[in-house]
PDBQT receptor file of N, H, CA, C and O in Angstrom, charges set to zero:
ATOM      1  N   MET A   1     122.438  43.103  28.737  1.00  0.00    +0.000 N 
ATOM      2  CA  MET A   1     123.743  43.685  28.769  1.00  0.00    +0.000 C 
ATOM      3  C   MET A   1     124.988  43.129  29.594  1.00  0.00    +0.000 C 
ATOM      4  O   MET A   1     124.802  42.572  30.676  1.00  0.00    +0.000 OA
ATOM      5  N   SER A   2     126.674  43.346  28.885  1.00  0.00    +0.000 N 
ATOM      6  H   SER A   2     126.825  43.798  28.006  1.00  0.00    +0.000 HD
ATOM      7  CA  SER A   2     127.495  42.680  29.868  1.00  0.00    +0.000 C 
ATOM      8  C   SER A   2     128.810  43.043  29.181  1.00  0.00    +0.000 C 
ATOM      9  O   SER A   2     129.181  43.260  28.027  1.00  0.00    +0.000 OA
ATOM     10  N   TRP A   3     129.374  43.014  30.458  1.00  0.00    +0.000 N 
ATOM     11  H   TRP A   3     129.073  42.838  31.395  1.00  0.00    +0.000 HD
ATOM     12  CA  TRP A   3     130.637  44.167  30.056  1.00  0.00    +0.000 C 
ATOM     13  C   TRP A   3     131.874  43.544  30.896  1.00  0.00    +0.000 C 
ATOM     14  O   TRP A   3     131.325  42.593  31.451  1.00  0.00    +0.000 OA
ATOM     15  N   GLU A   4     133.358  43.532  31.347  1.00  0.00    +0.000 N 
ATOM     16  H   GLU A   4     133.804  44.304  30.895  1.00  0.00    +0.000 HD
ATOM     17  CA  GLU A   4     133.619  42.580  32.051  1.00  0.00    +0.000 C 
ATOM     18  C   GLU A   4     134.548  44.559  32.416  1.00  0.00    +0.000 C 
ATOM     19  O   GLU A   4     134.231  45.483  31.667  1.00  0.00    +0.000 OA
ATOM     20  N   CYS A   5     135.508  44.785  33.505  1.00  0.00    +0.000 N 
ATOM     21  H   CYS A   5     135.765  44.034  34.113  1.00  0.00    +0.000 HD
ATOM     22  CA  CYS A   5     136.268  45.423  34.350  1.00  0.00    +0.000 C 
ATOM     23  C   CYS A   5     137.535  45.213  34.407  1.00  0.00    +0.000 C 
ATOM     24  O   CYS A   5     137.638  44.784  35.557  1.00  0.00    +0.000 OA
ATOM     25  N   LYS A   6     138.132  45.213  34.158  1.00  0.00    +0.000 N 
ATOM     26  H   LYS A   6     138.049  45.561  33.225  1.00  0.00    +0.000 HD
ATOM     27  CA  LYS A   6     139.738  44.454  35.283  1.00  0.00    +0.000 C 
ATOM     28  C   LYS A   6     139.639  45.221  36.542  1.00  0.00    +0.000 C 
ATOM     29  O   LYS A   6     140.330  44.684  37.408  1.00  0.00    +0.000 OA
ATOM     30  N   TYR A   7     139.047  46.253  36.948  1.00  0.00    +0.000 N 
ATOM     31  H   TYR A   7     138.486  46.689  36.244  1.00  0.00    +0.000 HD
ATOM     32  CA  TYR A   7     139.445  46.587  38.616  1.00  0.00    +0.000 C 
ATOM     33  C   TYR A   7     138.340  46.070  39.466  1.00  0.00    +0.000 C 
ATOM     34  O   TYR A   7     138.399  46.401  40.650  1.00  0.00    +0.000 OA
ATOM     35  N   LEU A   8     136.856  44.957  38.913  1.00  0.00    +0.000 N 
ATOM     36  H   LEU A   8     136.808  44.688  37.951  1.00  0.00    +0.000 HD
ATOM     37  CA  LEU A   8     136.070  44.379  39.578  1.00  0.00    +0.000 C 
ATOM     38  C   LEU A   8     136.125  43.412  40.274  1.00  0.00    +0.000 C 
ATOM     39  O   LEU A   8     135.931  42.362  39.661  1.00  0.00    +0.000 OA
ATOM     40  N   ASN A   9     136.367  43.293  41.631  1.00  0.00    +0.000 N 
ATOM     41  H   ASN A   9     136.524  44.146  42.129  1.00  0.00    +0.000 HD
ATOM     42  CA  ASN A   9     136.274  42.053  42.165  1.00  0.00    +0.000 C 
ATOM     43  C   ASN A   9     135.690  41.972  42.695  1.00  0.00    +0.000 C 
ATOM     44  O   ASN A   9     135.596  42.744  43.649  1.00  0.00    +0.000 OA
ATOM     45  N   GLU A  10     134.549  40.626  42.414  1.00  0.00    +0.000 N 
ATOM     46  H   GLU A  10     134.625  39.998  41.639  1.00  0.00    +0.000 HD
ATOM     47  CA  GLU A  10     133.418  40.081  42.997  1.00  0.00    +0.000 C 
ATOM     48  C   GLU A  10     132.638  41.144  42.720  1.00  0.00    +0.000 C 
ATOM     49  O   GLU A  10     132.293  41.325  41.553  1.00  0.00    +0.000 OA
ATOM     50  N   THR A  11     132.107  42.282  44.038  1.00  0.00    +0.000 N 
ATOM     51  H   THR A  11     132.387  42.135  44.986  1.00  0.00    +0.000 HD
ATOM     52  CA  THR A  11     131.243  43.710  43.728  1.00  0.00    +0.000 C 
ATOM     53  C   THR A  11     131.860  44.898  44.210  1.00  0.00    +0.000 C 
ATOM     54  O   THR A  11     131.253  45.936  44.471  1.00  0.00    +0.000 OA
ATOM     55  N   PHE A  12     133.439  44.662  44.351  1.00  0.00    +0.000 N 
ATOM     56  H   PHE A  12     133.933  43.818  44.139  1.00  0.00    +0.000 HD
ATOM     57  CA  PHE A  12     133.953  45.344  45.023  1.00  0.00    +0.000 C 
ATOM     58  C   PHE A  12     134.749  46.256  43.718  1.00  0.00    +0.000 C 
ATOM     59  O   PHE A  12     134.959  45.718  42.632  1.00  0.00    +0.000 OA
ATOM     60  N   CYS A  13     134.995  47.146  43.895  1.00  0.00    +0.000 N 
ATOM     61  H   CYS A  13     134.824  47.584  44.777  1.00  0.00    +0.000 HD
ATOM     62  CA  CYS A  13     136.164  48.013  42.747  1.00  0.00    +0.000 C 
ATOM     63  C   CYS A  13     137.239  48.196  43.236  1.00  0.00    +0.000 C 
ATOM     64  O   CYS A  13     137.479  48.725  44.322  1.00  0.00    +0.000 OA
ATOM     65  N   GLU A  14     137.940  47.789  42.502  1.00  0.00    +0.000 N 
ATOM     66  H   GLU A  14     137.746  47.359  41.620  1.00  0.00    +0.000 HD
ATOM     67  CA  GLU A  14     139.396  48.365  43.642  1.00  0.00    +0.000 C 
ATOM     68  C   GLU A  14     139.950  49.451  42.718  1.00  0.00    +0.000 C 
ATOM     69  O   GLU A  14     141.142  49.550  43.009  1.00  0.00    +0.000 OA
ATOM     70  N   LYS A  15     139.618  50.391  41.652  1.00  0.00    +0.000 N 
ATOM     71  H   LYS A  15     138.649  50.311  41.416  1.00  0.00    +0.000 HD
ATOM     72  CA  LYS A  15     139.734  51.198  41.419  1.00  0.00    +0.000 C 
ATOM     73  C   LYS A  15     139.267  52.407  42.962  1.00  0.00    +0.000 C 
ATOM     74  O   LYS A  15     139.936  53.184  43.643  1.00  0.00    +0.000 OA
ATOM     75  N   ARG A  16     138.026  52.059  42.957  1.00  0.00    +0.000 N 
ATOM     76  H   ARG A  16     137.482  51.428  42.403  1.00  0.00    +0.000 HD
ATOM     77  CA  ARG A  16     137.180  53.652  43.010  1.00  0.00    +0.000 C 
ATOM     78  C   ARG A  16     137.218  53.092  44.810  1.00  0.00    +0.000 C 
ATOM     79  O   ARG A  16     136.426  53.536  45.641  1.00  0.00    +0.000 OA
ATOM     80  N   LYS A  17     138.251  52.106  45.117  1.00  0.00    +0.000 N 
ATOM     81  H   LYS A  17     138.895  51.745  44.442  1.00  0.00    +0.000 HD
ATOM     82  CA  LYS A  17     137.860  51.573  46.424  1.00  0.00    +0.000 C 
ATOM     83  C   LYS A  17     137.016  51.523  47.263  1.00  0.00    +0.000 C 
ATOM     84  O   LYS A  17     137.083  52.003  48.395  1.00  0.00    +0.000 OA
ATOM     85  N   GLN A  18     135.361  50.414  46.356  1.00  0.00    +0.000 N 
ATOM     86  H   GLN A  18     135.306  50.024  45.437  1.00  0.00    +0.000 HD
ATOM     87  CA  GLN A  18     134.264  50.935  47.414  1.00  0.00    +0.000 C 
ATOM     88  C   GLN A  18     132.999  49.508  46.443  1.00  0.00    +0.000 C 
ATOM     89  O   GLN A  18     133.269  48.471  45.837  1.00  0.00    +0.000 OA
ATOM     90  N   GLU A  19     132.362  49.845  46.595  1.00  0.00    +0.000 N 
ATOM     91  H   GLU A  19     132.143  50.687  47.088  1.00  0.00    +0.000 HD
ATOM     92  CA  GLU A  19     131.471  49.035  46.063  1.00  0.00    +0.000 C 
ATOM     93  C   GLU A  19     131.096  49.502  44.682  1.00  0.00    +0.000 C 
ATOM     94  O   GLU A  19     130.643  50.643  44.593  1.00  0.00    +0.000 OA
ATOM     95  N   CYS A  20     131.277  48.480  43.153  1.00  0.00    +0.000 N 
ATOM     96  H   CYS A  20     131.645  47.553  43.225  1.00  0.00    +0.000 HD
ATOM     97  CA  CYS A  20     131.076  48.799  41.994  1.00  0.00    +0.000 C 
ATOM     98  C   CYS A  20     129.190  49.343  42.362  1.00  0.00    +0.000 C 
ATOM     99  O   CYS A  20     128.177  49.060  43.001  1.00  0.00    +0.000 OA
ATOM    100  N   ASP A  21     129.829  50.346  41.323  1.00  0.00    +0.000 N 
ATOM    101  H   ASP A  21     130.652  50.576  40.804  1.00  0.00    +0.000 HD
ATOM    102  CA  ASP A  21     128.676  51.819  40.325  1.00  0.00    +0.000 C 
ATOM    103  C   ASP A  21     128.791  52.449  38.854  1.00  0.00    +0.000 C 
ATOM    104  O   ASP A  21     128.599  53.595  38.447  1.00  0.00    +0.000 OA
ATOM    105  N   PRO A  22     129.154  51.338  38.252  1.00  0.00    +0.000 N 
ATOM    106  CA  PRO A  22     128.918  51.303  36.812  1.00  0.00    +0.000 C 
ATOM    107  C   PRO A  22     128.151  53.003  36.423  1.00  0.00    +0.000 C 
ATOM    108  O   PRO A  22     127.080  53.604  36.508  1.00  0.00    +0.000 OA
ATOM    109  N   GLY A  23     129.637  53.192  35.943  1.00  0.00    +0.000 N 
ATOM    110  H   GLY A  23     130.508  52.704  35.874  1.00  0.00    +0.000 HD
ATOM    111  CA  GLY A  23     129.317  55.033  34.834  1.00  0.00    +0.000 C 
ATOM    112  C   GLY A  23     129.967  55.988  36.542  1.00  0.00    +0.000 C 
ATOM    113  O   GLY A  23     130.350  57.155  36.451  1.00  0.00    +0.000 OA
ATOM    114  N   ALA A  24     129.971  55.465  37.511  1.00  0.00    +0.000 N 
ATOM    115  H   ALA A  24     129.660  54.517  37.585  1.00  0.00    +0.000 HD
ATOM    116  CA  ALA A  24     130.073  56.347  38.646  1.00  0.00    +0.000 C 
ATOM    117  C   ALA A  24     131.380  57.168  38.182  1.00  0.00    +0.000 C 
ATOM    118  O   ALA A  24     132.136  56.799  37.284  1.00  0.00    +0.000 OA
ATOM    119  N   LYS A  25     131.547  58.608  39.115  1.00  0.00    +0.000 N 
ATOM    120  H   LYS A  25     130.932  58.908  39.844  1.00  0.00    +0.000 HD
ATOM    121  CA  LYS A  25     132.850  59.251  39.194  1.00  0.00    +0.000 C 
ATOM    122  C   LYS A  25     133.952  58.544  38.980  1.00  0.00    +0.000 C 
ATOM    123  O   LYS A  25     133.969  57.665  39.842  1.00  0.00    +0.000 OA
ATOM    124  N   GLY A  26     135.158  58.432  38.086  1.00  0.00    +0.000 N 
ATOM    125  H   GLY A  26     135.145  59.146  37.386  1.00  0.00    +0.000 HD
ATOM    126  CA  GLY A  26     136.148  57.148  38.052  1.00  0.00    +0.000 C 
ATOM    127  C   GLY A  26     135.997  56.144  37.928  1.00  0.00    +0.000 C 
ATOM    128  O   GLY A  26     136.907  55.412  38.316  1.00  0.00    +0.000 OA
ATOM    129  N   CYS A  27     134.896  55.578  37.383  1.00  0.00    +0.000 N 
ATOM    130  H   CYS A  27     134.157  56.173  37.068  1.00  0.00    +0.000 HD
ATOM    131  CA  CYS A  27     134.968  53.980  36.591  1.00  0.00    +0.000 C 
ATOM    132  C   CYS A  27     135.230  54.213  35.251  1.00  0.00    +0.000 C 
ATOM    133  O   CYS A  27     134.966  55.334  34.815  1.00  0.00    +0.000 OA
ATOM    134  N   VAL A  28     135.556  53.630  34.737  1.00  0.00    +0.000 N 
ATOM    135  H   VAL A  28     135.771  52.720  35.091  1.00  0.00    +0.000 HD
ATOM    136  CA  VAL A  28     136.303  53.459  33.219  1.00  0.00    +0.000 C 
ATOM    137  C   VAL A  28     135.141  53.394  32.619  1.00  0.00    +0.000 C 
ATOM    138  O   VAL A  28     135.364  53.571  31.422  1.00  0.00    +0.000 OA
ATOM    139  N   LEU A  29     133.526  53.166  32.878  1.00  0.00    +0.000 N 
ATOM    140  H   LEU A  29     133.344  53.022  33.851  1.00  0.00    +0.000 HD
ATOM    141  CA  LEU A  29     132.904  53.281  31.992  1.00  0.00    +0.000 C 
ATOM    142  C   LEU A  29     132.014  54.502  31.821  1.00  0.00    +0.000 C 
ATOM    143  O   LEU A  29     131.104  54.496  30.992  1.00  0.00    +0.000 OA
ATOM    144  N   GLN A  30     132.301  55.685  32.699  1.00  0.00    +0.000 N 
ATOM    145  H   GLN A  30     133.040  55.690  33.373  1.00  0.00    +0.000 HD
ATOM    146  CA  GLN A  30     132.089  56.860  32.987  1.00  0.00    +0.000 C 
ATOM    147  C   GLN A  30     131.716  57.599  31.544  1.00  0.00    +0.000 C 
ATOM    148  O   GLN A  30     132.684  57.959  30.874  1.00  0.00    +0.000 OA
ATOM    149  N   GLY A  31     130.797  57.774  31.179  1.00  0.00    +0.000 N 
ATOM    150  H   GLY A  31     130.011  57.481  31.723  1.00  0.00    +0.000 HD
ATOM    151  CA  GLY A  31     131.033  58.784  29.750  1.00  0.00    +0.000 C 
ATOM    152  C   GLY A  31     130.893  57.709  28.661  1.00  0.00    +0.000 C 
ATOM    153  O   GLY A  31     130.025  57.886  27.806  1.00  0.00    +0.000 OA
ATOM    154  N   LYS A  32     131.436  56.938  28.626  1.00  0.00    +0.000 N 
ATOM    155  H   LYS A  32     132.141  56.795  29.321  1.00  0.00    +0.000 HD
ATOM    156  CA  LYS A  32     131.146  56.095  27.817  1.00  0.00    +0.000 C 
ATOM    157  C   LYS A  32     130.043  55.050  27.702  1.00  0.00    +0.000 C 
ATOM    158  O   LYS A  32     130.241  54.224  26.810  1.00  0.00    +0.000 OA
ATOM    159  N   PHE A  33     128.666  54.872  28.574  1.00  0.00    +0.000 N 
ATOM    160  H   PHE A  33     128.505  55.543  29.298  1.00  0.00    +0.000 HD
ATOM    161  CA  PHE A  33     127.382  54.582  28.765  1.00  0.00    +0.000 C 
ATOM    162  C   PHE A  33     126.862  55.191  29.464  1.00  0.00    +0.000 C 
ATOM    163  O   PHE A  33     127.221  56.009  30.310  1.00  0.00    +0.000 OA
ATOM    164  N   ALA A  34     125.323  54.562  28.924  1.00  0.00    +0.000 N 
ATOM    165  H   ALA A  34     125.031  53.897  28.236  1.00  0.00    +0.000 HD
ATOM    166  CA  ALA A  34     123.771  54.911  29.715  1.00  0.00    +0.000 C 
ATOM    167  C   ALA A  34     123.563  54.710  30.478  1.00  0.00    +0.000 C 
ATOM    168  O   ALA A  34     123.542  55.910  30.754  1.00  0.00    +0.000 OA
ATOM    169  N   PHE A  35     123.242  54.145  31.609  1.00  0.00    +0.000 N 
ATOM    170  H   PHE A  35     123.259  53.171  31.385  1.00  0.00    +0.000 HD
ATOM    171  CA  PHE A  35     122.644  54.050  33.239  1.00  0.00    +0.000 C 
ATOM    172  C   PHE A  35     121.057  55.125  33.029  1.00  0.00    +0.000 C 
ATOM    173  O   PHE A  35     121.037  56.194  33.638  1.00  0.00    +0.000 OA
ATOM    174  N   PRO A  36     120.187  54.842  32.408  1.00  0.00    +0.000 N 
ATOM    175  CA  PRO A  36     118.872  54.985  32.410  1.00  0.00    +0.000 C 
ATOM    176  C   PRO A  36     118.170  54.914  33.653  1.00  0.00    +0.000 C 
ATOM    177  O   PRO A  36     117.895  55.743  34.521  1.00  0.00    +0.000 OA
ATOM    178  N   LEU A  37     117.953  53.678  33.494  1.00  0.00    +0.000 N 
ATOM    179  H   LEU A  37     118.175  53.005  32.789  1.00  0.00    +0.000 HD
ATOM    180  CA  LEU A  37     117.935  53.178  35.295  1.00  0.00    +0.000 C 
ATOM    181  C   LEU A  37     118.513  53.660  36.709  1.00  0.00    +0.000 C 
ATOM    182  O   LEU A  37     117.865  53.819  37.744  1.00  0.00    +0.000 OA
ATOM    183  N   LYS A  38     119.774  53.838  36.525  1.00  0.00    +0.000 N 
ATOM    184  H   LYS A  38     120.299  53.709  35.684  1.00  0.00    +0.000 HD
ATOM    185  CA  LYS A  38     120.493  54.652  37.843  1.00  0.00    +0.000 C 
ATOM    186  C   LYS A  38     119.836  56.045  37.730  1.00  0.00    +0.000 C 
ATOM    187  O   LYS A  38     119.653  56.611  38.808  1.00  0.00    +0.000 OA
ATOM    188  N   GLU A  39     119.449  56.695  36.613  1.00  0.00    +0.000 N 
ATOM    189  H   GLU A  39     119.598  56.235  35.738  1.00  0.00    +0.000 HD
ATOM    190  CA  GLU A  39     119.551  58.131  37.156  1.00  0.00    +0.000 C 
ATOM    191  C   GLU A  39     118.339  57.947  37.697  1.00  0.00    +0.000 C 
ATOM    192  O   GLU A  39     118.225  58.138  38.908  1.00  0.00    +0.000 OA
ATOM    193  N   LYS A  40     116.974  57.463  36.774  1.00  0.00    +0.000 N 
ATOM    194  H   LYS A  40     117.067  57.308  35.790  1.00  0.00    +0.000 HD
ATOM    195  CA  LYS A  40     115.193  57.467  37.389  1.00  0.00    +0.000 C 
ATOM    196  C   LYS A  40     115.140  56.775  38.930  1.00  0.00    +0.000 C 
ATOM    197  O   LYS A  40     114.108  56.723  39.599  1.00  0.00    +0.000 OA
ATOM    198  N   SER A  41     116.481  56.242  39.374  1.00  0.00    +0.000 N 
ATOM    199  H   SER A  41     117.320  56.284  38.831  1.00  0.00    +0.000 HD
ATOM    200  CA  SER A  41     116.463  56.165  41.402  1.00  0.00    +0.000 C 
ATOM    201  C   SER A  41     116.997  57.091  41.636  1.00  0.00    +0.000 C 
ATOM    202  O   SER A  41     116.721  57.452  42.780  1.00  0.00    +0.000 OA
ATOM    203  N   LYS A  42     117.972  58.026  40.925  1.00  0.00    +0.000 N 
ATOM    204  H   LYS A  42     118.196  57.733  39.995  1.00  0.00    +0.000 HD
ATOM    205  CA  LYS A  42     118.183  58.783  42.060  1.00  0.00    +0.000 C 
ATOM    206  C   LYS A  42     117.277  60.051  41.543  1.00  0.00    +0.000 C 
ATOM    207  O   LYS A  42     117.501  60.847  42.455  1.00  0.00    +0.000 OA
ATOM    208  N   ALA A  43     116.555  60.601  40.806  1.00  0.00    +0.000 N 
ATOM    209  H   ALA A  43     116.374  59.954  40.065  1.00  0.00    +0.000 HD
ATOM    210  CA  ALA A  43     115.634  61.667  40.574  1.00  0.00    +0.000 C 
ATOM    211  C   ALA A  43     114.180  60.947  41.338  1.00  0.00    +0.000 C 
ATOM    212  O   ALA A  43     113.265  61.743  41.554  1.00  0.00    +0.000 OA
ATOM    213  N   GLU A  44     114.021  59.887  41.629  1.00  0.00    +0.000 N 
ATOM    214  H   GLU A  44     114.763  59.240  41.453  1.00  0.00    +0.000 HD
ATOM    215  CA  GLU A  44     113.084  59.308  42.989  1.00  0.00    +0.000 C 
ATOM    216  C   GLU A  44     113.241  59.631  43.905  1.00  0.00    +0.000 C 
ATOM    217  O   GLU A  44     112.282  60.097  44.520  1.00  0.00    +0.000 OA
ATOM    218  N   LYS A  45     115.158  59.540  44.819  1.00  0.00    +0.000 N 
ATOM    219  H   LYS A  45     115.938  59.162  44.320  1.00  0.00    +0.000 HD
ATOM    220  CA  LYS A  45     115.574  59.514  45.626  1.00  0.00    +0.000 C 
ATOM    221  C   LYS A  45     115.019  61.103  45.696  1.00  0.00    +0.000 C 
ATOM    222  O   LYS A  45     114.050  61.585  46.284  1.00  0.00    +0.000 OA
ATOM    223  N   LYS A  46     116.171  61.775  44.746  1.00  0.00    +0.000 N 
ATOM    224  H   LYS A  46     116.957  61.383  44.269  1.00  0.00    +0.000 HD
ATOM    225  CA  LYS A  46     115.171  63.209  45.149  1.00  0.00    +0.000 C 
ATOM    226  C   LYS A  46     114.342  64.078  45.374  1.00  0.00    +0.000 C 
ATOM    227  O   LYS A  46     114.472  65.087  46.067  1.00  0.00    +0.000 OA
ATOM    228  N   SER A  47     112.991  63.527  44.488  1.00  0.00    +0.000 N 
ATOM    229  H   SER A  47     112.885  62.707  43.925  1.00  0.00    +0.000 HD
ATOM    230  CA  SER A  47     112.239  63.957  45.368  1.00  0.00    +0.000 C 
ATOM    231  C   SER A  47     110.754  63.737  46.948  1.00  0.00    +0.000 C 
ATOM    232  O   SER A  47     109.637  64.203  47.177  1.00  0.00    +0.000 OA
ATOM    233  N   LYS A  48     111.776  62.701  47.665  1.00  0.00    +0.000 N 
ATOM    234  H   LYS A  48     112.683  62.322  47.479  1.00  0.00    +0.000 HD
ATOM    235  CA  LYS A  48     111.304  62.205  48.515  1.00  0.00    +0.000 C 
ATOM    236  C   LYS A  48     111.432  63.391  49.321  1.00  0.00    +0.000 C 
ATOM    237  O   LYS A  48     111.024  63.396  50.482  1.00  0.00    +0.000 OA
TER     238      LYS A  48
């Protein structure tokens, strides 16, 4: 899958003023796409 973001500068998000995290709060992709691997990763971290 491929996408473009006008706020992305290399791996830094100019809108959120931090590293790019697709779908995170404040991201232009928030609520528009699902990131299943990202959700799985969060669940694994919580169980540790």
